[in-house]
VOBA-1610 file (N, C-alpha, C; in pm, whole numbers, padded with zeros to 5 digits, always signed):
BEGIN
Met-08766+07212-04787Met-08895+07149-04815Met-08876+07006-04866Ser-08773+06985-04948Ser-08748+06851-05000Ser-08705+06756-04888Ala-08632+06810-04789Ala-08591+06727-04676Ala-08713+06684-04595Gly-08806+06776-04573Gly-08929+06743-04501Gly-09010+06638-04576Phe-09014+06649-04708Phe-09086+06552-04789Phe-09021+06415-04779Phe-08888+06412-04776Phe-08815+06286-04763Phe-08848+06218-04630Val-08848+06297-04522Val-08880+06244-04389Val-09022+06189-04389Leu-09114+06264-04449Leu-09254+06221-04454Leu-09266+06089-04531Lys-09192+06078-04639Lys-09198+05956-04721Lys-09140+05837-04644Val-09033+05858-04568Val-08974+05751-04487Val-09073+05705-04381Val-09140+05801-04315Val-09236+05767-04211Val-09352+05688-04271Leu-09405+05734-04384Leu-09515+05663-04449Leu-09472+05524-04495Gly-09349+05515-04547Gly-09298+05386-04591Gly-09284+05288-04476Ser-09235+05336-04361Ser-09222+05251-04243Ser-09358+05205-04195Trp-09455+05297-04194Trp-09591+05262-04151Trp-09649+05158-04245Phe-09624+05172-04375Phe-09675+05076-04472Phe-09615+04937-04450Leu-09486+04931-04419Leu-09421+04803-04394Leu-09479+04735-04271Val-09500+04814-04165Val-09556+04759-04041Val-09697+04708-04067Leu-09777+04789-04137Leu-09915+04751-04165Leu-09919+04628-04256Gly-09829+04624-04353Gly-09824+04510-04444Gly-09787+04381-04372Ser-09691+04390-04278Ser-09653+04272-04201Ser-09769+04224-04115Trp-09838+04320-04052Trp-09954+04284-03970Trp-10062+04221-04055Phe-10081+04274-04174Phe-10184+04220-04263Phe-10154+04076-04304Leu-10027+04047-04328Leu-09989+03909-04364Leu-10022+03812-04251Val-09990+03851-04128Val-10020+03765-04013Val-10171+03749-03999Phe-10242+03861-04013Phe-10388+03858-03997Phe-10452+03771-04103Ser-10405+03781-04227Ser-10466+03705-04336Ser-10445+03555-04317Val-10332+03517-04259Val-10307+03375-04232Val-10403+03325-04125Arg-10430+03411-04025Arg-10516+03369-03914Arg-10664+03373-03950Ala-10701+03452-04051Ala-10844+03471-04080Ala-10873+03451-04228Lys-10832+03338-04281Lys-10853+03312-04424Lys-11000+03306-04461Lys-11084+03264-04366Lys-11226+03247-04398Lys-11302+03379-04404Asn-11244+03483-04345Asn-11315+03611-04339Asn-11279+03696-04462Lys-11337+03660-04576Lys-11301+03723-04704Lys-11333+03872-04707Thr-11444+03911-04650Thr-11485+04052-04656Thr-11386+04142-04586Arg-11347+04102-04466Arg-11254+04186-04390Arg-11118+04191-04457Ile-11072+04079-04512Ile-10943+04077-04581Ile-10946+04169-04705Thr-11057+04166-04777Thr-11070+04254-04894Thr-11064+04400-04852Tyr-11133+04433-04742Tyr-11133+04570-04691Tyr-10993+04613-04652Leu-10919+04526-04583Leu-10784+04561-04540Leu-10690+04573-04658Ser-10709+04490-04760Ser-10623+04500-04878Ser-10644+04633-04949Glu-10769+04684-04946Glu-10794+04815-05004Glu-10721+04924-04926Ile-10715+04909-04793Ile-10640+05004-04711Ile-10492+05000-04747Leu-10439+04879-04765Leu-10299+04865-04802Leu-10270+04929-04937Leu-10360+04910-05032Leu-10341+04971-05164Leu-10343+05122-05154Thr-10432+05175-05070Thr-10438+05320-05050Thr-10307+05371-04993Asn-10252+05301-04894Asn-10124+05341-04835Asn-10011+05331-04937Ala-10017+05230-05023Ala-09913+05215-05124Ala-09914+05334-05220Val-10034+05383-05253Val-10045+05499-05341Val-09990+05623-05271Leu-10018+05638-05140Leu-09968+05753-05065Leu-09817+05754-05058Val-09757+05636-05043Val-09610+05629-05036Val-09553+05652-05175
//
């Protein structure tokens, strides 16, 4: 069970890194769209808590 949890944590961590990288690119391209950036940052925080 601990091995399965470790695999799950690695998968979630990888997904968080990919999403975080995408978010950085997106935020640079869309600085004026404050609402959408705030929404995406909340998603990132949620993923950070899950990991």
